[in-house]
PDB file of N, CA, C, O and CB in Angstrom:
ATOM      1  N   MET A   1       4.612  -3.856 -17.493  1.00  0.00           N
ATOM      2  CA  MET A   1       3.906  -3.201 -16.471  1.00  0.00           C
ATOM      3  C   MET A   1       5.026  -2.115 -16.278  1.00  0.00           C
ATOM      4  O   MET A   1       6.231  -2.114 -16.531  1.00  0.00           O
ATOM      5  CB  MET A   1       3.473  -4.163 -15.121  1.00  0.00           C
ATOM      6  N   THR A   2       3.884  -0.881 -15.553  1.00  0.00           N
ATOM      7  CA  THR A   2       4.534   0.136 -15.260  1.00  0.00           C
ATOM      8  C   THR A   2       4.267   0.162 -13.629  1.00  0.00           C
ATOM      9  O   THR A   2       3.060   0.142 -13.388  1.00  0.00           O
ATOM     10  CB  THR A   2       4.086   1.364 -16.144  1.00  0.00           C
ATOM     11  N   LEU A   3       4.920   0.192 -12.710  1.00  0.00           N
ATOM     12  CA  LEU A   3       4.501   0.617 -11.350  1.00  0.00           C
ATOM     13  C   LEU A   3       4.859   2.010 -10.737  1.00  0.00           C
ATOM     14  O   LEU A   3       6.026   2.286 -10.463  1.00  0.00           O
ATOM     15  CB  LEU A   3       5.023  -0.327 -10.481  1.00  0.00           C
ATOM     16  N   LYS A   4       3.835   2.874 -10.530  1.00  0.00           N
ATOM     17  CA  LYS A   4       4.240   4.274  -9.977  1.00  0.00           C
ATOM     18  C   LYS A   4       4.005   4.265  -8.873  1.00  0.00           C
ATOM     19  O   LYS A   4       3.051   3.582  -8.501  1.00  0.00           O
ATOM     20  CB  LYS A   4       3.692   5.410 -10.448  1.00  0.00           C
ATOM     21  N   VAL A   5       4.787   5.026  -7.897  1.00  0.00           N
ATOM     22  CA  VAL A   5       4.894   4.887  -6.594  1.00  0.00           C
ATOM     23  C   VAL A   5       4.907   6.613  -6.355  1.00  0.00           C
ATOM     24  O   VAL A   5       5.763   7.439  -6.671  1.00  0.00           O
ATOM     25  CB  VAL A   5       6.278   3.880  -6.092  1.00  0.00           C
ATOM     26  N   SER A   6       3.458   6.793  -5.597  1.00  0.00           N
ATOM     27  CA  SER A   6       3.185   8.412  -5.246  1.00  0.00           C
ATOM     28  C   SER A   6       3.531   9.360  -6.534  1.00  0.00           C
ATOM     29  O   SER A   6       4.117  10.434  -6.400  1.00  0.00           O
ATOM     30  CB  SER A   6       4.252   8.954  -3.874  1.00  0.00           C
ATOM     31  N   GLY A   7       3.169   8.924  -7.598  1.00  0.00           N
ATOM     32  CA  GLY A   7       3.276   9.526  -9.305  1.00  0.00           C
ATOM     33  C   GLY A   7       4.636  10.172  -9.159  1.00  0.00           C
ATOM     34  O   GLY A   7       4.843  11.196  -9.810  1.00  0.00           O
ATOM     35  N   VAL A   8       5.489   9.739  -8.457  1.00  0.00           N
ATOM     36  CA  VAL A   8       6.939  10.378  -8.740  1.00  0.00           C
ATOM     37  C   VAL A   8       8.018   9.290  -9.098  1.00  0.00           C
ATOM     38  O   VAL A   8       9.045   9.676  -9.657  1.00  0.00           O
ATOM     39  CB  VAL A   8       7.493  11.205  -7.385  1.00  0.00           C
ATOM     40  N   VAL A   9       7.874   8.129  -8.851  1.00  0.00           N
ATOM     41  CA  VAL A   9       8.898   7.416  -9.510  1.00  0.00           C
ATOM     42  C   VAL A   9       8.084   6.231 -10.227  1.00  0.00           C
ATOM     43  O   VAL A   9       7.007   5.758  -9.863  1.00  0.00           O
ATOM     44  CB  VAL A   9      10.078   6.912  -8.453  1.00  0.00           C
ATOM     45  N   SER A  10       8.880   5.861 -11.356  1.00  0.00           N
ATOM     46  CA  SER A  10       8.176   5.069 -12.309  1.00  0.00           C
ATOM     47  C   SER A  10       9.132   4.052 -12.995  1.00  0.00           C
ATOM     48  O   SER A  10       9.994   4.418 -13.793  1.00  0.00           O
ATOM     49  CB  SER A  10       7.508   5.980 -13.337  1.00  0.00           C
ATOM     50  N   LEU A  11       8.907   2.601 -12.598  1.00  0.00           N
ATOM     51  CA  LEU A  11       9.690   1.429 -12.779  1.00  0.00           C
ATOM     52  C   LEU A  11       9.164   0.685 -13.768  1.00  0.00           C
ATOM     53  O   LEU A  11       8.005   0.278 -13.699  1.00  0.00           O
ATOM     54  CB  LEU A  11       9.823   0.658 -11.649  1.00  0.00           C
ATOM     55  N   SER A  12       9.856   0.462 -14.662  1.00  0.00           N
ATOM     56  CA  SER A  12       9.473  -0.559 -15.783  1.00  0.00           C
ATOM     57  C   SER A  12       9.947  -1.935 -15.488  1.00  0.00           C
ATOM     58  O   SER A  12      11.077  -2.149 -15.050  1.00  0.00           O
ATOM     59  CB  SER A  12      10.074  -0.151 -17.168  1.00  0.00           C
ATOM     60  N   PHE A  13       9.000  -2.946 -15.753  1.00  0.00           N
ATOM     61  CA  PHE A  13       9.460  -4.264 -15.547  1.00  0.00           C
ATOM     62  C   PHE A  13       9.030  -4.974 -16.656  1.00  0.00           C
ATOM     63  O   PHE A  13       7.970  -4.737 -17.234  1.00  0.00           O
ATOM     64  CB  PHE A  13       9.016  -4.874 -14.310  1.00  0.00           C
ATOM     65  N   SER A  14       9.937  -5.969 -17.020  1.00  0.00           N
ATOM     66  CA  SER A  14       9.882  -6.923 -17.878  1.00  0.00           C
ATOM     67  C   SER A  14       8.878  -8.075 -17.506  1.00  0.00           C
ATOM     68  O   SER A  14       8.395  -8.181 -16.378  1.00  0.00           O
ATOM     69  CB  SER A  14      11.177  -7.356 -18.045  1.00  0.00           C
ATOM     70  N   ARG A  15       8.599  -8.953 -18.576  1.00  0.00           N
ATOM     71  CA  ARG A  15       7.691 -10.350 -18.246  1.00  0.00           C
ATOM     72  C   ARG A  15       7.729 -10.816 -17.002  1.00  0.00           C
ATOM     73  O   ARG A  15       6.781 -11.047 -16.250  1.00  0.00           O
ATOM     74  CB  ARG A  15       8.077 -11.557 -19.009  1.00  0.00           C
ATOM     75  N   ARG A  16       9.333 -10.996 -16.746  1.00  0.00           N
ATOM     76  CA  ARG A  16       9.622 -12.062 -15.834  1.00  0.00           C
ATOM     77  C   ARG A  16       9.548 -11.093 -14.214  1.00  0.00           C
ATOM     78  O   ARG A  16       9.558 -11.598 -13.092  1.00  0.00           O
ATOM     79  CB  ARG A  16      11.347 -12.879 -16.310  1.00  0.00           C
ATOM     80  N   GLY A  17       9.477  -9.630 -14.543  1.00  0.00           N
ATOM     81  CA  GLY A  17       9.339  -8.942 -13.134  1.00  0.00           C
ATOM     82  C   GLY A  17       8.160  -8.644 -12.966  1.00  0.00           C
ATOM     83  O   GLY A  17       8.000  -7.800 -12.084  1.00  0.00           O
ATOM     84  N   ASN A  18       7.023  -9.088 -13.586  1.00  0.00           N
ATOM     85  CA  ASN A  18       5.867  -8.849 -13.275  1.00  0.00           C
ATOM     86  C   ASN A  18       5.132  -9.408 -12.090  1.00  0.00           C
ATOM     87  O   ASN A  18       4.106  -8.869 -11.674  1.00  0.00           O
ATOM     88  CB  ASN A  18       5.341  -9.075 -14.219  1.00  0.00           C
ATOM     89  N   ALA A  19       5.610 -10.403 -11.585  1.00  0.00           N
ATOM     90  CA  ALA A  19       5.117 -11.136 -10.151  1.00  0.00           C
ATOM     91  C   ALA A  19       5.629 -10.297  -9.117  1.00  0.00           C
ATOM     92  O   ALA A  19       4.896  -9.913  -8.205  1.00  0.00           O
ATOM     93  CB  ALA A  19       5.703 -12.730  -9.873  1.00  0.00           C
ATOM     94  N   LEU A  20       7.162  -9.901  -9.213  1.00  0.00           N
ATOM     95  CA  LEU A  20       7.483  -9.003  -8.399  1.00  0.00           C
ATOM     96  C   LEU A  20       6.599  -7.712  -8.501  1.00  0.00           C
ATOM     97  O   LEU A  20       5.956  -7.329  -7.524  1.00  0.00           O
ATOM     98  CB  LEU A  20       8.808  -8.791  -8.585  1.00  0.00           C
ATOM     99  N   ALA A  21       6.584  -7.229  -9.371  1.00  0.00           N
ATOM    100  CA  ALA A  21       5.733  -5.940  -9.265  1.00  0.00           C
ATOM    101  C   ALA A  21       4.338  -6.016  -8.700  1.00  0.00           C
ATOM    102  O   ALA A  21       3.885  -5.004  -8.165  1.00  0.00           O
ATOM    103  CB  ALA A  21       5.576  -5.360 -10.596  1.00  0.00           C
ATOM    104  N   LEU A  22       3.680  -7.007  -8.759  1.00  0.00           N
ATOM    105  CA  LEU A  22       2.485  -7.407  -8.258  1.00  0.00           C
ATOM    106  C   LEU A  22       2.346  -7.458  -6.880  1.00  0.00           C
ATOM    107  O   LEU A  22       1.369  -7.040  -6.258  1.00  0.00           O
ATOM    108  CB  LEU A  22       2.188  -8.527  -8.722  1.00  0.00           C
ATOM    109  N   GLN A  23       3.507  -8.064  -6.330  1.00  0.00           N
ATOM    110  CA  GLN A  23       3.514  -8.517  -4.863  1.00  0.00           C
ATOM    111  C   GLN A  23       4.129  -7.293  -4.268  1.00  0.00           C
ATOM    112  O   GLN A  23       3.988  -7.183  -3.050  1.00  0.00           O
ATOM    113  CB  GLN A  23       4.389  -9.960  -4.518  1.00  0.00           C
ATOM    114  N   ILE A  24       4.998  -6.046  -5.096  1.00  0.00           N
ATOM    115  CA  ILE A  24       4.946  -4.641  -4.245  1.00  0.00           C
ATOM    116  C   ILE A  24       3.598  -3.937  -4.384  1.00  0.00           C
ATOM    117  O   ILE A  24       3.204  -3.271  -3.427  1.00  0.00           O
ATOM    118  CB  ILE A  24       6.110  -3.550  -4.769  1.00  0.00           C
ATOM    119  N   GLU A  25       2.904  -4.017  -5.417  1.00  0.00           N
ATOM    120  CA  GLU A  25       1.836  -3.152  -5.104  1.00  0.00           C
ATOM    121  C   GLU A  25       0.645  -3.791  -3.974  1.00  0.00           C
ATOM    122  O   GLU A  25      -0.139  -3.068  -3.360  1.00  0.00           O
ATOM    123  CB  GLU A  25       1.186  -2.803  -6.535  1.00  0.00           C
ATOM    124  N   GLN A  26       0.712  -5.502  -3.837  1.00  0.00           N
ATOM    125  CA  GLN A  26       0.109  -5.765  -2.599  1.00  0.00           C
ATOM    126  C   GLN A  26       0.623  -5.251  -1.393  1.00  0.00           C
ATOM    127  O   GLN A  26      -0.075  -4.873  -0.452  1.00  0.00           O
ATOM    128  CB  GLN A  26       0.044  -6.987  -2.445  1.00  0.00           C
ATOM    129  N   TRP A  27       1.794  -5.243  -1.431  1.00  0.00           N
ATOM    130  CA  TRP A  27       2.587  -4.622   0.040  1.00  0.00           C
ATOM    131  C   TRP A  27       2.286  -3.174  -0.010  1.00  0.00           C
ATOM    132  O   TRP A  27       1.950  -2.773   1.104  1.00  0.00           O
ATOM    133  CB  TRP A  27       4.459  -4.817   0.125  1.00  0.00           C
ATOM    134  N   VAL A  28       2.290  -2.361  -0.809  1.00  0.00           N
ATOM    135  CA  VAL A  28       1.797  -0.835  -0.951  1.00  0.00           C
ATOM    136  C   VAL A  28       0.319  -0.736  -0.374  1.00  0.00           C
ATOM    137  O   VAL A  28      -0.016   0.068   0.496  1.00  0.00           O
ATOM    138  CB  VAL A  28       1.795  -0.311  -2.631  1.00  0.00           C
ATOM    139  N   ARG A  29      -0.330  -1.458  -0.843  1.00  0.00           N
ATOM    140  CA  ARG A  29      -1.614  -1.424  -0.393  1.00  0.00           C
ATOM    141  C   ARG A  29      -1.792  -1.791   1.083  1.00  0.00           C
ATOM    142  O   ARG A  29      -2.353  -1.011   1.853  1.00  0.00           O
ATOM    143  CB  ARG A  29      -2.373  -2.264  -1.213  1.00  0.00           C
ATOM    144  N   GLN A  30      -1.343  -2.908   1.455  1.00  0.00           N
ATOM    145  CA  GLN A  30      -1.303  -3.267   2.999  1.00  0.00           C
ATOM    146  C   GLN A  30      -0.675  -1.965   4.042  1.00  0.00           C
ATOM    147  O   GLN A  30      -1.288  -1.591   5.041  1.00  0.00           O
ATOM    148  CB  GLN A  30      -0.232  -4.715   3.151  1.00  0.00           C
ATOM    149  N   VAL A  31       0.564  -1.414   3.626  1.00  0.00           N
ATOM    150  CA  VAL A  31       0.725  -0.530   4.221  1.00  0.00           C
ATOM    151  C   VAL A  31      -0.016   0.498   4.169  1.00  0.00           C
ATOM    152  O   VAL A  31      -0.235   0.924   5.303  1.00  0.00           O
ATOM    153  CB  VAL A  31       1.602  -0.332   4.109  1.00  0.00           C
ATOM    154  N   ASN A  32      -0.610   1.221   3.186  1.00  0.00           N
ATOM    155  CA  ASN A  32      -1.418   2.186   3.237  1.00  0.00           C
ATOM    156  C   ASN A  32      -2.594   2.163   3.827  1.00  0.00           C
ATOM    157  O   ASN A  32      -3.172   3.145   4.292  1.00  0.00           O
ATOM    158  CB  ASN A  32      -1.573   2.505   2.275  1.00  0.00           C
ATOM    159  N   ALA A  33      -3.162   0.514   3.820  1.00  0.00           N
ATOM    160  CA  ALA A  33      -4.442   0.449   4.967  1.00  0.00           C
ATOM    161  C   ALA A  33      -4.044   0.503   6.400  1.00  0.00           C
ATOM    162  O   ALA A  33      -4.712   0.923   7.344  1.00  0.00           O
ATOM    163  CB  ALA A  33      -5.295  -0.952   4.868  1.00  0.00           C
ATOM    164  N   THR A  34      -2.821  -0.003   6.403  1.00  0.00           N
ATOM    165  CA  THR A  34      -2.533  -0.121   8.119  1.00  0.00           C
ATOM    166  C   THR A  34      -2.386   1.423   8.590  1.00  0.00           C
ATOM    167  O   THR A  34      -2.936   1.869   9.596  1.00  0.00           O
ATOM    168  CB  THR A  34      -0.874  -1.091   8.570  1.00  0.00           C
ATOM    169  N   LEU A  35      -1.527   2.206   7.678  1.00  0.00           N
ATOM    170  CA  LEU A  35      -1.464   3.835   8.002  1.00  0.00           C
ATOM    171  C   LEU A  35      -2.749   4.314   8.059  1.00  0.00           C
ATOM    172  O   LEU A  35      -3.095   4.825   9.125  1.00  0.00           O
ATOM    173  CB  LEU A  35      -0.698   4.747   6.919  1.00  0.00           C
ATOM    174  N   ALA A  36      -3.519   4.266   7.170  1.00  0.00           N
ATOM    175  CA  ALA A  36      -4.983   5.044   7.487  1.00  0.00           C
ATOM    176  C   ALA A  36      -5.741   4.326   8.575  1.00  0.00           C
ATOM    177  O   ALA A  36      -6.538   5.078   9.136  1.00  0.00           O
ATOM    178  CB  ALA A  36      -6.032   5.087   6.123  1.00  0.00           C
ATOM    179  N   GLU A  37      -5.727   2.973   9.083  1.00  0.00           N
ATOM    180  CA  GLU A  37      -6.180   2.860  10.265  1.00  0.00           C
ATOM    181  C   GLU A  37      -5.500   3.313  11.386  1.00  0.00           C
ATOM    182  O   GLU A  37      -6.110   3.664  12.396  1.00  0.00           O
ATOM    183  CB  GLU A  37      -6.418   1.788  10.406  1.00  0.00           C
ATOM    184  N   GLN A  38      -4.195   3.338  11.292  1.00  0.00           N
ATOM    185  CA  GLN A  38      -3.605   4.145  12.670  1.00  0.00           C
ATOM    186  C   GLN A  38      -4.031   5.414  12.558  1.00  0.00           C
ATOM    187  O   GLN A  38      -4.339   5.927  13.634  1.00  0.00           O
ATOM    188  CB  GLN A  38      -1.967   4.221  12.877  1.00  0.00           C
ATOM    189  N   ASN A  39      -4.159   6.155  11.501  1.00  0.00           N
ATOM    190  CA  ASN A  39      -4.724   7.354  11.381  1.00  0.00           C
ATOM    191  C   ASN A  39      -5.978   7.725  12.091  1.00  0.00           C
ATOM    192  O   ASN A  39      -6.092   8.679  12.861  1.00  0.00           O
ATOM    193  CB  ASN A  39      -4.889   7.512  10.175  1.00  0.00           C
ATOM    194  N   ARG A  40      -6.791   6.984  11.799  1.00  0.00           N
ATOM    195  CA  ARG A  40      -8.121   6.852  11.956  1.00  0.00           C
ATOM    196  C   ARG A  40      -8.287   6.929  13.512  1.00  0.00           C
ATOM    197  O   ARG A  40      -9.108   7.670  14.054  1.00  0.00           O
ATOM    198  CB  ARG A  40      -8.660   5.543  11.277  1.00  0.00           C
ATOM    199  N   ARG A  41      -7.271   5.939  14.305  1.00  0.00           N
ATOM    200  CA  ARG A  41      -7.481   5.674  15.487  1.00  0.00           C
ATOM    201  C   ARG A  41      -6.773   6.863  16.401  1.00  0.00           C
ATOM    202  O   ARG A  41      -7.163   7.194  17.522  1.00  0.00           O
ATOM    203  CB  ARG A  41      -7.022   4.280  15.701  1.00  0.00           C
ATOM    204  N   ALA A  42      -5.697   7.412  15.714  1.00  0.00           N
ATOM    205  CA  ALA A  42      -4.978   8.781  16.502  1.00  0.00           C
ATOM    206  C   ALA A  42      -5.900   9.563  16.291  1.00  0.00           C
ATOM    207  O   ALA A  42      -5.823  10.413  17.179  1.00  0.00           O
ATOM    208  CB  ALA A  42      -3.545   9.470  16.001  1.00  0.00           C
ATOM    209  N   LEU A  43      -6.965   9.845  15.454  1.00  0.00           N
ATOM    210  CA  LEU A  43      -7.897  10.706  15.461  1.00  0.00           C
ATOM    211  C   LEU A  43      -9.241  10.574  16.199  1.00  0.00           C
ATOM    212  O   LEU A  43     -10.149  11.405  16.225  1.00  0.00           O
ATOM    213  CB  LEU A  43      -8.071  10.871  14.320  1.00  0.00           C
ATOM    214  N   GLY A  44      -9.188   9.255  16.849  1.00  0.00           N
ATOM    215  CA  GLY A  44     -10.493   8.717  17.694  1.00  0.00           C
ATOM    216  C   GLY A  44     -11.386   8.288  16.920  1.00  0.00           C
ATOM    217  O   GLY A  44     -12.440   8.076  17.520  1.00  0.00           O
ATOM    218  N   MET A  45     -11.413   8.086  15.927  1.00  0.00           N
ATOM    219  CA  MET A  45     -12.347   7.729  14.884  1.00  0.00           C
ATOM    220  C   MET A  45     -12.541   5.922  14.802  1.00  0.00           C
ATOM    221  O   MET A  45     -13.235   5.310  13.990  1.00  0.00           O
ATOM    222  CB  MET A  45     -11.694   8.429  13.393  1.00  0.00           C
ATOM    223  N   ILE A  46     -11.826   5.436  15.737  1.00  0.00           N
ATOM    224  CA  ILE A  46     -12.059   3.791  15.928  1.00  0.00           C
ATOM    225  C   ILE A  46     -11.784   3.421  17.272  1.00  0.00           C
ATOM    226  O   ILE A  46     -10.683   3.798  17.674  1.00  0.00           O
ATOM    227  CB  ILE A  46     -11.092   2.843  14.996  1.00  0.00           C
ATOM    228  N   PRO A  47     -12.417   2.850  17.996  1.00  0.00           N
ATOM    229  CA  PRO A  47     -12.351   2.173  19.486  1.00  0.00           C
ATOM    230  C   PRO A  47     -10.683   1.283  19.429  1.00  0.00           C
ATOM    231  O   PRO A  47     -10.499   0.411  18.579  1.00  0.00           O
ATOM    232  CB  PRO A  47     -14.012   0.818  19.739  1.00  0.00           C
ATOM    233  N   ARG A  48      -9.902   1.554  20.150  1.00  0.00           N
ATOM    234  CA  ARG A  48      -8.757   0.569  20.190  1.00  0.00           C
ATOM    235  C   ARG A  48      -9.383  -1.107  20.500  1.00  0.00           C
ATOM    236  O   ARG A  48     -10.133  -1.301  21.456  1.00  0.00           O
ATOM    237  CB  ARG A  48      -7.629   1.136  21.522  1.00  0.00           C
ATOM    238  N   GLY A  49      -9.098  -1.876  19.865  1.00  0.00           N
ATOM    239  CA  GLY A  49      -9.165  -3.225  19.813  1.00  0.00           C
ATOM    240  C   GLY A  49     -10.139  -3.541  18.802  1.00  0.00           C
ATOM    241  O   GLY A  49     -10.287  -4.743  18.586  1.00  0.00           O
ATOM    242  N   SER A  50     -10.814  -2.761  18.154  1.00  0.00           N
ATOM    243  CA  SER A  50     -11.544  -2.968  17.067  1.00  0.00           C
ATOM    244  C   SER A  50     -10.928  -3.066  15.624  1.00  0.00           C
ATOM    245  O   SER A  50      -9.892  -2.413  15.496  1.00  0.00           O
ATOM    246  CB  SER A  50     -12.403  -2.030  17.114  1.00  0.00           C
ATOM    247  N   ARG A  51     -11.302  -3.663  14.651  1.00  0.00           N
ATOM    248  CA  ARG A  51     -10.363  -3.697  13.138  1.00  0.00           C
ATOM    249  C   ARG A  51     -11.396  -3.180  12.273  1.00  0.00           C
ATOM    250  O   ARG A  51     -12.553  -3.589  12.175  1.00  0.00           O
ATOM    251  CB  ARG A  51      -9.745  -5.381  12.485  1.00  0.00           C
ATOM    252  N   ALA A  52     -10.729  -2.045  11.536  1.00  0.00           N
ATOM    253  CA  ALA A  52     -12.081  -1.609  10.470  1.00  0.00           C
ATOM    254  C   ALA A  52     -12.039  -2.734   9.199  1.00  0.00           C
ATOM    255  O   ALA A  52     -12.873  -2.675   8.295  1.00  0.00           O
ATOM    256  CB  ALA A  52     -11.850   0.273   9.676  1.00  0.00           C
TER     257      ALA A  52
END
């Protein structure tokens, strides 16, 4: 499996590292979702207290 971060860094993992790579991908997705929500709030697109 190959994990690409921002198209700049590419890390190759052995079979034993696949679970770690999947966990990292989940963390990255969660961070991206959180940042996107914060950006929308900063732009006034989502009222405070509501969840996207």
